[in-house]
N, CA, C and O atoms as a Tinker XYZ file with bonds, in Angstrom:
   376  protein
     1  N    -68.506000   74.379000 -107.961000    73     2
     2  CA   -69.139000   73.471000 -107.031000    64     1     3
     3  C    -68.709000   73.862000 -105.621000    63     2     4     5
     4  O    -67.515000   73.967000 -105.338000    81     3
     5  N    -69.667000   74.073000 -104.753000    73     3     6
     6  CA   -69.388000   74.501000 -103.394000    64     5     7
     7  C    -69.564000   73.312000 -102.451000    63     6     8     9
     8  O    -70.685000   72.967000 -102.076000    81     7
     9  N    -68.463000   72.698000 -102.077000    73     7    10
    10  CA   -68.532000   71.552000 -101.182000    64     9    11
    11  C    -67.398000   71.638000 -100.170000    63    10    12    13
    12  O    -66.446000   72.399000 -100.343000    81    11
    13  N    -67.515000   70.857000  -99.129000    73    11    14
    14  CA   -66.505000   70.839000  -98.076000    64    13    15
    15  C    -65.138000   70.443000  -98.652000    63    14    16    17
    16  O    -65.064000   69.588000  -99.534000    81    15
    17  N    -64.067000   71.055000  -98.161000    73    15    18
    18  CA   -62.729000   70.700000  -98.651000    64    17    19
    19  C    -62.418000   69.209000  -98.539000    63    18    20    21
    20  O    -61.799000   68.644000  -99.441000    81    19
    21  N    -62.833000   68.563000  -97.454000    73    19    22
    22  CA   -62.554000   67.129000  -97.298000    64    21    23
    23  C    -63.226000   66.312000  -98.391000    63    22    24    25
    24  O    -62.664000   65.323000  -98.862000    81    23
    25  N    -64.426000   66.717000  -98.800000    73    23    26
    26  CA   -65.103000   66.005000  -99.887000    64    25    27
    27  C    -64.364000   66.187000 -101.204000    63    26    28    29
    28  O    -64.270000   65.256000 -102.005000    81    27
    29  N    -63.840000   67.385000 -101.424000    73    27    30
    30  CA   -63.057000   67.626000 -102.640000    64    29    31
    31  C    -61.807000   66.760000 -102.652000    63    30    32    33
    32  O    -61.458000   66.179000 -103.680000    81    31
    33  N    -61.144000   66.677000 -101.527000    73    31    34
    34  CA   -59.939000   65.850000 -101.434000    64    33    35
    35  C    -60.283000   64.404000 -101.747000    63    34    36    37
    36  O    -59.581000   63.753000 -102.521000    81    35
    37  N    -61.356000   63.894000 -101.151000    73    35    38
    38  CA   -61.754000   62.503000 -101.390000    64    37    39
    39  C    -62.102000   62.272000 -102.860000    63    38    40    41
    40  O    -61.723000   61.252000 -103.436000    81    39
    41  N    -62.822000   63.214000 -103.463000    73    39    42
    42  CA   -63.165000   63.074000 -104.876000    64    41    43
    43  C    -61.911000   63.084000 -105.746000    63    42    44    45
    44  O    -61.806000   62.316000 -106.702000    81    43
    45  N    -60.962000   63.958000 -105.410000    73    43    46
    46  CA   -59.713000   64.014000 -106.164000    64    45    47
    47  C    -58.954000   62.704000 -106.029000    63    46    48    49
    48  O    -58.518000   62.132000 -107.028000    81    47
    49  N    -58.794000   62.229000 -104.810000    73    47    50
    50  CA   -58.064000   60.973000 -104.599000    64    49    51
    51  C    -58.727000   59.814000 -105.330000    63    50    52    53
    52  O    -58.044000   59.004000 -105.957000    81    51
    53  N    -60.049000   59.729000 -105.255000    73    51    54
    54  CA   -60.767000   58.644000 -105.941000    64    53    55
    55  C    -60.528000   58.695000 -107.448000    63    54    56    57
    56  O    -60.285000   57.665000 -108.077000    81    55
    57  N    -60.596000   59.890000 -108.022000    73    55    58
    58  CA   -60.377000   60.034000 -109.467000    64    57    59
    59  C    -58.958000   59.650000 -109.858000    63    58    60    61
    60  O    -58.745000   59.004000 -110.884000    81    59
    61  N    -57.997000   60.043000 -109.046000    73    59    62
    62  CA   -56.602000   59.732000 -109.370000    64    61    63
    63  C    -56.310000   58.244000 -109.216000    63    62    64    65
    64  O    -55.572000   57.675000 -110.020000    81    63
    65  N    -56.867000   57.619000 -108.216000    73    63    66
    66  CA   -56.678000   56.173000 -108.057000    64    65    67
    67  C    -57.266000   55.446000 -109.272000    63    66    68    69
    68  O    -56.664000   54.503000 -109.784000    81    67
    69  N    -58.438000   55.886000 -109.729000    73    67    70
    70  CA   -59.033000   55.278000 -110.927000    64    69    71
    71  C    -58.134000   55.491000 -112.151000    63    70    72    73
    72  O    -58.146000   54.685000 -113.082000    81    71
    73  N    -57.360000   56.575000 -112.144000    73    71    74
    74  CA   -56.454000   56.869000 -113.258000    64    73    75
    75  C    -55.101000   56.162000 -113.122000    63    74    76    77
    76  O    -54.220000   56.333000 -113.965000    81    75
    77  N    -54.942000   55.372000 -112.062000    73    75    78
    78  CA   -53.706000   54.600000 -111.925000    64    77    79
    79  C    -52.729000   55.089000 -110.877000    63    78    80    81
    80  O    -51.658000   54.505000 -110.713000    81    79
    81  N    -53.077000   56.149000 -110.164000    73    79    82
    82  CA   -52.210000   56.606000 -109.088000    64    81    83
    83  C    -52.292000   55.601000 -107.950000    63    82    84    85
    84  O    -53.320000   54.946000 -107.774000    81    83
    85  N    -51.213000   55.471000 -107.172000    73    83    86
    86  CA   -51.173000   54.479000 -106.093000    64    85    87
    87  C    -50.711000   55.118000 -104.784000    63    86    88    89
    88  O    -49.953000   56.088000 -104.763000    81    87
    89  N    -51.201000   54.533000 -103.704000    73    87    90
    90  CA   -50.799000   54.997000 -102.368000    64    89    91
    91  C    -49.476000   54.357000 -101.977000    63    90    92    93
    92  O    -49.303000   53.144000 -102.090000    81    91
    93  N    -48.534000   55.196000 -101.510000    73    91    94
    94  CA   -47.242000   54.723000 -100.992000    64    93    95
    95  C    -46.889000   55.561000  -99.773000    63    94    96    97
    96  O    -46.656000   56.766000  -99.876000    81    95
    97  N    -46.853000   54.912000  -98.633000    73    95    98
    98  CA   -46.417000   55.553000  -97.385000    64    97    99
    99  C    -47.122000   56.887000  -97.137000    63    98   100   101
   100  O    -46.485000   57.866000  -96.748000    81    99
   101  N    -48.431000   56.923000  -97.361000    73    99   102
   102  CA   -49.207000   58.120000  -97.076000    64   101   103
   103  C    -49.271000   59.147000  -98.186000    63   102   104   105
   104  O    -49.949000   60.166000  -98.048000    81   103
   105  N    -48.576000   58.898000  -99.283000    73   103   106
   106  CA   -48.607000   59.799000 -100.430000    64   105   107
   107  C    -49.308000   59.112000 -101.590000    63   106   108   109
   108  O    -49.242000   57.891000 -101.725000    81   107
   109  N    -49.978000   59.893000 -102.426000    73   107   110
   110  CA   -50.597000   59.383000 -103.639000    64   109   111
   111  C    -49.638000   59.682000 -104.787000    63   110   112   113
   112  O    -49.377000   60.843000 -105.103000    81   111
   113  N    -49.115000   58.625000 -105.407000    73   111   114
   114  CA   -48.036000   58.742000 -106.385000    64   113   115
   115  C    -48.583000   58.511000 -107.799000    63   114   116   117
   116  O    -49.339000   57.572000 -108.049000    81   115
   117  N    -48.176000   59.396000 -108.710000    73   115   118
   118  CA   -48.603000   59.309000 -110.109000    64   117   119
   119  C    -48.091000   58.020000 -110.754000    63   118   120   121
   120  O    -47.081000   57.467000 -110.320000    81   119
   121  N    -48.787000   57.542000 -111.789000    73   119   122
   122  CA   -48.409000   56.286000 -112.433000    64   121   123
   123  C    -46.954000   56.244000 -112.920000    63   122   124   125
   124  O    -46.304000   55.201000 -112.853000    81   123
   125  N    -46.454000   57.371000 -113.405000    73   123   126
   126  CA   -45.070000   57.402000 -113.894000    64   125   127
   127  C    -44.076000   57.823000 -112.819000    63   126   128   129
   128  O    -42.877000   57.923000 -113.080000    81   127
   129  N    -44.572000   58.069000 -111.616000    73   127   130
   130  CA   -43.700000   58.405000 -110.497000    64   129   131
   131  C    -43.058000   59.773000 -110.568000    63   130   132   133
   132  O    -42.083000   60.033000 -109.863000    81   131
   133  N    -43.586000   60.655000 -111.407000    73   131   134
   134  CA   -42.952000   61.965000 -111.558000    64   133   135
   135  C    -43.465000   62.995000 -110.566000    63   134   136   137
   136  O    -42.900000   64.081000 -110.440000    81   135
   137  N    -44.543000   62.651000 -109.858000    73   135   138
   138  CA   -45.077000   63.568000 -108.854000    64   137   139
   139  C    -45.907000   62.780000 -107.862000    63   138   140   141
   140  O    -46.290000   61.636000 -108.108000    81   139
   141  N    -46.175000   63.419000 -106.731000    73   139   142
   142  CA   -46.993000   62.785000 -105.708000    64   141   143
   143  C    -47.709000   63.874000 -104.928000    63   142   144   145
   144  O    -47.308000   65.038000 -104.933000    81   143
   145  N    -48.780000   63.465000 -104.256000    73   143   146
   146  CA   -49.541000   64.363000 -103.397000    64   145   147
   147  C    -49.506000   63.841000 -101.977000    63   146   148   149
   148  O    -49.621000   62.638000 -101.740000    81   147
   149  N    -49.348000   64.749000 -101.043000    73   147   150
   150  CA   -49.405000   64.389000  -99.634000    64   149   151
   151  C    -50.827000   63.930000  -99.324000    63   150   152   153
   152  O    -51.791000   64.614000  -99.669000    81   151
   153  N    -50.958000   62.796000  -98.685000    73   151   154
   154  CA   -52.268000   62.243000  -98.385000    64   153   155
   155  C    -53.070000   63.031000  -97.374000    63   154   156   157
   156  O    -54.287000   62.871000  -97.293000    81   155
   157  N    -52.412000   63.881000  -96.601000    73   155   158
   158  CA   -53.118000   64.675000  -95.592000    64   157   159
   159  C    -53.442000   66.077000  -96.083000    63   158   160   161
   160  O    -54.473000   66.641000  -95.716000    81   159
   161  N    -52.582000   66.635000  -96.901000    73   159   162
   162  CA   -52.799000   67.983000  -97.431000    64   161   163
   163  C    -52.281000   68.010000  -98.873000    63   162   164   165
   164  O    -51.137000   68.394000  -99.118000    81   163
   165  N    -53.124000   67.603000  -99.821000    73   163   166
   166  CA   -52.658000   67.483000 -101.200000    64   165   167
   167  C    -52.345000   68.798000 -101.899000    63   166   168   169
   168  O    -51.608000   68.813000 -102.885000    81   167
   169  N    -52.895000   69.906000 -101.400000    73   167   170
   170  CA   -52.575000   71.215000 -101.963000    64   169   171
   171  C    -52.724000   72.282000 -100.896000    63   170   172   173
   172  O    -53.384000   72.087000  -99.876000    81   171
   173  N    -52.094000   73.412000 -101.160000    73   171   174
   174  CA   -52.240000   74.576000 -100.284000    64   173   175
   175  C    -52.996000   75.630000 -101.068000    63   174   176   177
   176  O    -52.835000   75.739000 -102.284000    81   175
   177  N    -53.810000   76.395000 -100.390000    73   175   178
   178  CA   -54.604000   77.404000 -101.068000    64   177   179
   179  C    -55.883000   76.796000 -101.606000    63   178   180   181
   180  O    -56.362000   75.773000 -101.116000    81   179
   181  N    -56.430000   77.447000 -102.629000    73   179   182
   182  CA   -57.694000   76.940000 -103.161000    64   181   183
   183  C    -57.467000   76.031000 -104.369000    63   182   184   185
   184  O    -56.396000   76.026000 -104.975000    81   183
   185  N    -58.494000   75.272000 -104.696000    73   183   186
   186  CA   -58.415000   74.298000 -105.787000    64   185   187
   187  C    -58.182000   74.993000 -107.126000    63   186   188   189
   188  O    -57.431000   74.495000 -107.965000    81   187
   189  N    -58.818000   76.127000 -107.322000    73   187   190
   190  CA   -58.684000   76.851000 -108.588000    64   189   191
   191  C    -57.215000   77.242000 -108.834000    63   190   192   193
   192  O    -56.716000   77.107000 -109.952000    81   191
   193  N    -56.542000   77.714000 -107.813000    73   191   194
   194  CA   -55.126000   78.085000 -107.943000    64   193   195
   195  C    -54.261000   76.857000 -108.196000    63   194   196   197
   196  O    -53.346000   76.899000 -109.019000    81   195
   197  N    -54.544000   75.766000 -107.493000    73   195   198
   198  CA   -53.784000   74.535000 -107.688000    64   197   199
   199  C    -53.974000   74.023000 -109.113000    63   198   200   201
   200  O    -53.015000   73.595000 -109.755000    81   199
   201  N    -55.194000   74.068000 -109.602000    73   199   202
   202  CA   -55.468000   73.645000 -110.978000    64   201   203
   203  C    -54.670000   74.510000 -111.955000    63   202   204   205
   204  O    -54.050000   73.990000 -112.883000    81   203
   205  N    -54.685000   75.822000 -111.749000    73   203   206
   206  CA   -53.949000   76.726000 -112.636000    64   205   207
   207  C    -52.452000   76.413000 -112.617000    63   206   208   209
   208  O    -51.796000   76.463000 -113.658000    81   207
   209  N    -51.912000   76.091000 -111.443000    73   207   210
   210  CA   -50.484000   75.732000 -111.356000    64   209   211
   211  C    -50.199000   74.459000 -112.142000    63   210   212   213
   212  O    -49.171000   74.366000 -112.812000    81   211
   213  N    -51.092000   73.478000 -112.072000    73   211   214
   214  CA   -50.871000   72.222000 -112.788000    64   213   215
   215  C    -51.001000   72.409000 -114.302000    63   214   216   217
   216  O    -50.245000   71.810000 -115.067000    81   215
   217  N    -51.947000   73.231000 -114.732000    73   215   218
   218  CA   -52.077000   73.532000 -116.161000    64   217   219
   219  C    -50.810000   74.240000 -116.645000    63   218   220   221
   220  O    -50.308000   73.948000 -117.730000    81   219
   221  N    -50.300000   75.164000 -115.843000    73   219   222
   222  CA   -49.051000   75.834000 -116.181000    64   221   223
   223  C    -47.884000   74.875000 -116.241000    63   222   224   225
   224  O    -47.019000   74.990000 -117.109000    81   223
   225  N    -47.859000   73.928000 -115.319000    73   223   226
   226  CA   -46.788000   72.927000 -115.310000    64   225   227
   227  C    -46.807000   72.101000 -116.592000    63   226   228   229
   228  O    -45.760000   71.830000 -117.180000    81   227
   229  N    -47.998000   71.706000 -117.018000    73   227   230
   230  CA   -48.118000   70.939000 -118.264000    64   229   231
   231  C    -47.556000   71.749000 -119.422000    63   230   232   233
   232  O    -46.807000   71.220000 -120.244000    81   231
   233  N    -47.908000   73.020000 -119.493000    73   231   234
   234  CA   -47.407000   73.874000 -120.563000    64   233   235
   235  C    -45.897000   74.030000 -120.544000    63   234   236   237
   236  O    -45.247000   73.981000 -121.588000    81   235
   237  N    -45.343000   74.216000 -119.358000    73   235   238
   238  CA   -43.880000   74.350000 -119.242000    64   237   239
   239  C    -43.181000   73.052000 -119.632000    63   238   240   241
   240  O    -42.164000   73.069000 -120.326000    81   239
   241  N    -43.729000   71.937000 -119.185000    73   239   242
   242  CA   -43.123000   70.653000 -119.536000    64   241   243
   243  C    -43.155000   70.430000 -121.044000    63   242   244   245
   244  O    -42.174000   69.982000 -121.639000    81   243
   245  N    -44.287000   70.745000 -121.648000    73   243   246
   246  CA   -44.383000   70.592000 -123.113000    64   245   247
   247  C    -43.373000   71.497000 -123.812000    63   246   248   249
   248  O    -42.777000   71.113000 -124.818000    81   247
   249  N    -43.186000   72.689000 -123.279000    73   247   250
   250  CA   -42.194000   73.595000 -123.843000    64   249   251
   251  C    -40.784000   73.043000 -123.719000    63   250   252   253
   252  O    -39.938000   73.283000 -124.581000    81   251
   253  N    -40.534000   72.306000 -122.648000    73   251   254
   254  CA   -39.210000   71.708000 -122.452000    64   253   255
   255  C    -38.925000   70.564000 -123.414000    63   254   256   257
   256  O    -37.772000   70.173000 -123.593000    81   255
   257  N    -39.968000   70.031000 -124.030000    73   255   258
   258  CA   -39.771000   68.934000 -124.980000    64   257   259
   259  C    -39.065000   69.387000 -126.245000    63   258   260   261
   260  O    -38.405000   68.588000 -126.909000    81   259
   261  N    -39.199000   70.665000 -126.584000    73   259   262
   262  CA   -38.552000   71.177000 -127.788000    64   261   263
   263  C    -37.044000   71.005000 -127.662000    63   262   264   265
   264  O    -36.435000   71.486000 -126.707000    81   263
   265  N    -36.469000   70.342000 -128.595000    73   263   266
   266  CA   -35.023000   70.145000 -128.588000    64   265   267
   267  C    -34.550000   68.954000 -127.775000    63   266   268   269
   268  O    -33.353000   68.668000 -127.741000    81   267
   269  N    -35.458000   68.259000 -127.126000    73   267   270
   270  CA   -35.069000   67.073000 -126.349000    64   269   271
   271  C    -35.204000   65.822000 -127.199000    63   270   272   273
   272  O    -36.006000   65.756000 -128.130000    81   271
   273  N    -34.404000   64.846000 -126.852000    73   271   274
   274  CA   -34.492000   63.558000 -127.551000    64   273   275
   275  C    -34.122000   62.453000 -126.578000    63   274   276   277
   276  O    -33.570000   62.709000 -125.508000    81   275
   277  N    -34.425000   61.248000 -126.953000    73   275   278
   278  CA   -34.023000   60.083000 -126.184000    64   277   279
   279  C    -34.638000   60.029000 -124.805000    63   278   280   281
   280  O    -35.824000   60.299000 -124.613000    81   279
   281  N    -33.795000   59.671000 -123.846000    73   279   282
   282  CA   -34.256000   59.464000 -122.471000    64   281   283
   283  C    -34.807000   60.743000 -121.852000    63   282   284   285
   284  O    -35.784000   60.695000 -121.104000    81   283
   285  N    -34.194000   61.884000 -122.154000    73   283   286
   286  CA   -34.689000   63.152000 -121.599000    64   285   287
   287  C    -36.110000   63.425000 -122.068000    63   286   288   289
   288  O    -36.962000   63.805000 -121.266000    81   287
   289  N    -36.372000   63.239000 -123.342000    73   287   290
   290  CA   -37.712000   63.459000 -123.881000    64   289   291
   291  C    -38.704000   62.487000 -123.275000    63   290   292   293
   292  O    -39.832000   62.869000 -122.965000    81   291
   293  N    -38.306000   61.251000 -123.103000    73   291   294
   294  CA   -39.202000   60.245000 -122.517000    64   293   295
   295  C    -39.552000   60.609000 -121.075000    63   294   296   297
   296  O    -40.697000   60.453000 -120.651000    81   295
   297  N    -38.564000   61.094000 -120.326000    73   295   298
   298  CA   -38.818000   61.521000 -118.941000    64   297   299
   299  C    -39.809000   62.681000 -118.901000    63   298   300   301
   300  O    -40.728000   62.694000 -118.083000    81   299
   301  N    -39.618000   63.636000 -119.776000    73   299   302
   302  CA   -40.513000   64.789000 -119.807000    64   301   303
   303  C    -41.914000   64.358000 -120.231000    63   302   304   305
   304  O    -42.902000   64.826000 -119.663000    81   303
   305  N    -42.008000   63.487000 -121.206000    73   303   306
   306  CA   -43.318000   63.005000 -121.649000    64   305   307
   307  C    -44.064000   62.307000 -120.513000    63   306   308   309
   308  O    -45.278000   62.465000 -120.379000    81   307
   309  N    -43.350000   61.542000 -119.703000    73   307   310
   310  CA   -43.985000   60.885000 -118.551000    64   309   311
   311  C    -44.476000   61.931000 -117.551000    63   310   312   313
   312  O    -45.556000   61.791000 -116.978000    81   311
   313  N    -43.691000   62.963000 -117.349000    73   311   314
   314  CA   -44.099000   64.034000 -116.434000    64   313   315
   315  C    -45.321000   64.776000 -116.973000    63   314   316   317
   316  O    -46.197000   65.162000 -116.199000    81   315
   317  N    -45.392000   64.980000 -118.287000    73   315   318
   318  CA   -46.558000   65.626000 -118.898000    64   317   319
   319  C    -47.803000   64.802000 -118.633000    63   318   320   321
   320  O    -48.837000   65.347000 -118.246000    81   319
   321  N    -47.717000   63.497000 -118.836000    73   319   322
   322  CA   -48.871000   62.617000 -118.629000    64   321   323
   323  C    -49.350000   62.696000 -117.183000    63   322   324   325
   324  O    -50.550000   62.824000 -116.939000    81   323
   325  N    -48.438000   62.622000 -116.231000    73   323   326
   326  CA   -48.813000   62.672000 -114.818000    64   325   327
   327  C    -49.454000   64.010000 -114.453000    63   326   328   329
   328  O    -50.487000   64.049000 -113.785000    81   327
   329  N    -48.839000   65.098000 -114.893000    73   327   330
   330  CA   -49.366000   66.426000 -114.571000    64   329   331
   331  C    -50.710000   66.661000 -115.253000    63   330   332   333
   332  O    -51.603000   67.282000 -114.675000    81   331
   333  N    -50.854000   66.168000 -116.477000    73   331   334
   334  CA   -52.122000   66.334000 -117.195000    64   333   335
   335  C    -53.244000   65.573000 -116.485000    63   334   336   337
   336  O    -54.358000   66.082000 -116.366000    81   335
   337  N    -52.958000   64.364000 -116.016000    73   335   338
   338  CA   -53.970000   63.593000 -115.277000    64   337   339
   339  C    -54.423000   64.355000 -114.032000    63   338   340   341
   340  O    -55.614000   64.401000 -113.724000    81   339
   341  N    -53.476000   64.945000 -113.327000    73   339   342
   342  CA   -53.824000   65.707000 -112.133000    64   341   343
   343  C    -54.654000   66.936000 -112.504000    63   342   344   345
   344  O    -55.644000   67.235000 -111.837000    81   343
   345  N    -54.266000   67.642000 -113.550000    73   343   346
   346  CA   -55.017000   68.830000 -113.976000    64   345   347
   347  C    -56.455000   68.464000 -114.348000    63   346   348   349
   348  O    -57.390000   69.183000 -113.997000    81   347
   349  N    -56.631000   67.365000 -115.046000    73   347   350
   350  CA   -57.975000   66.930000 -115.436000    64   349   351
   351  C    -58.796000   66.567000 -114.198000    63   350   352   353
   352  O    -59.970000   66.926000 -114.104000    81   351
   353  N    -58.189000   65.865000 -113.259000    73   351   354
   354  CA   -58.902000   65.490000 -112.031000    64   353   355
   355  C    -59.279000   66.730000 -111.224000    63   354   356   357
   356  O    -60.367000   66.789000 -110.652000    81   355
   357  N    -58.389000   67.716000 -111.175000    73   355   358
   358  CA   -58.699000   68.948000 -110.445000    64   357   359
   359  C    -59.807000   69.740000 -111.122000    63   358   360   361
   360  O    -60.609000   70.391000 -110.453000    81   359
   361  N    -59.852000   69.685000 -112.445000    73   359   362
   362  CA   -60.859000   70.430000 -113.186000    64   361   363
   363  C    -62.276000   70.006000 -112.780000    63   362   364   365
   364  O    -63.190000   70.832000 -112.770000    81   363
   365  N    -62.459000   68.745000 -112.451000    73   363   366
   366  CA   -63.790000   68.274000 -112.066000    64   365   367
   367  C    -64.231000   68.864000 -110.717000    63   366   368   369
   368  O    -65.414000   68.824000 -110.378000    81   367
   369  N    -63.288000   69.402000 -109.961000    73   367   370
   370  CA   -63.623000   69.997000 -108.665000    64   369   371
   371  C    -63.990000   71.465000 -108.756000    63   370   372   373
   372  O    -64.478000   72.047000 -107.787000    81   371
   373  N    -63.763000   72.060000 -109.898000    73   371   374
   374  CA   -64.017000   73.507000 -110.063000    64   373   375
   375  C    -65.485000   73.810000 -110.204000    63   374   376
   376  O    -65.864000   74.973000 -110.350000    81   375
């Protein structure tokens, strides 16, 4: 999809807010609080690269779950959910 960067940012923010992300002091914060996006510049570079980084992050986090238990596993699972939501929202911009 070929659209202005500002429109992509607005579409991303709208999708994330619908998914439960909230605005705090100019940042858009994930529901589990494990990540946030700067409200003025949510990513650097192109959307495709940012999406690839988030997909990679999800994979790395899932890999970190192996051998974890208790609170550590719960923290990682929350981070997976937040990163996955962002990856899905970014995918709609591709």
